[in-house]
Steps between C-alpha positions, in 0.01 A plus 500: 500500500640841404326713766336385821335759725391377844290686759623838379391800703567871446367720781567874499505674841263791558691735728319746722573717801796704618743207496374359168436158649338243270156442645335331203602333177376507140477133401583553131595136440370253757618138489531439125641177353541393136750359250614586147667247272771580247358661186152538657285812518295542817241777476414702812175698516292687755363843586727799558645481848480121531878462529598392148782751447629460856519124447695547177740748661551272802601212271781707346587654843405857406276472806625304800272209602383491861514120508482197274738378231568564131704210362654548156631168369510378860681805644301713747583855389330657806801387705768637264687829512787662308676306223293177536176700462641691201589169337145366544347828386652444160243221461212729608396816319197729490313696235317796653152633432599858415721514188549873566604491865707180492776640276754759619443810280865604539639175362525394137348171389851357479566586865156377616535160334875475562481577872410139585788376284738721698366395842531128425821529298350347186691712247863575582580692183316804368458339157343189656268720707382697195450180300291345779286815535439504123394133517259570785340797322458292186345218706224734622436654159705821529778628275855494636536871411253582781773424755616863514152646552325593825166359631303819425560442128293181496132404511351301788524172311863563405586588860348175618714316243805671648388382845469144365848524343638609838336200668639262236856633528603258777325197344252446787311178574191685632355844423232663716280699260314761707211603275739558208227595249239682710639847415516429125257530208313182407692448174832548681387263777466220245851569367655485848308182591614331179858615566494349851366170364764490226778565752362228726507244220849606396663515844276284722429789740230461766265791575294611796257714300308751713198665336145625538385390156383139525484466121872583475582268791304211346682551169854498638477280812501125555365539855326791672509599868236730650578719803267681737620713792846346507390136471469253214135400457524289184765334286424312178602462139403798285213345304342340807506816709332704225236244404431333835616716793438356846550788745223765524757779461640345182146464366446875557827587321414280201150650478654848463696407186335662193354252250501575127194282429187722537284191556706383794293440814785545745373682808719754675554425869508829691688468828363717783722731702871568466811290550562481878805665655814282492580647843182355652395209276170329582515186717495167321470523122597855402245496216196409709368860558451534120421138416144414386543145635642584844372321810592526869773236469687724254596728791645223716811391317730595214440246221805349333525399136302179443570282199198442275685345207858445386505853358273701732507614863276749680482642854128491583310273739184514282659432162348152463153631587492798265651330192 
């Protein structure tokens, strides 16, 4: 297994008072476990604020986990520091949501893409460095002459291609894609998705693909994981989760996806209320205050993921009754 995440938690302290003592915690990621195989794409979906981006950043150690483990090819990177962590980070890269804010405006494309080569000592000579940068730009559909330009000279789609080239520079085994197409036009989204798929087939890269758009996630992912308030509520292969979701929250997400067919009889499930505070999550199942199927037992214990088939798990005590 390429990546194995076990019982990962990321809690941010809420400091108040004169001495700034942490009195409460934002439970952004709360006991999450999953695996990703080599060359696989795992989609990650959920409402804004559910912890998707924090989970992705914790995996690459841009955010420090509170507890749990992140094992990359059997090595727990949460316990590493210094040179050993830098060595493992070469296998882990991230593509950010904002193609405008993720690139340093004062650096040329050559410096942005070449920075990783310098850090990891992958190009000792200047000629080798320039050749590698030209290869990376060509791999993402950009001309080698763009190397001397600055980010402000490019469109959003081109900037995201530069970000992908930067991620590819160190030949990673896994890339965390944090909503890489949400800020782009629809036509450009398709180009970037196709590029990511082509690179995956060529290099065998695995992706954790974070997105809001379930149609995009279904298209690119082999499996899909659904998060709600820091917890995983369903995990299944892409086709199953779209056509036969088990968890009530997943059903509501699927019902919100626009359907092209005007004769479709899909009914939109409107969830009452707002997402609860991650500082004071509800007792038991965090979704029960908004769930149309909730009963008293839903408040008495946090449900774990239950296996319903070889390819589908859901965290709901009433799943067998409501499906």
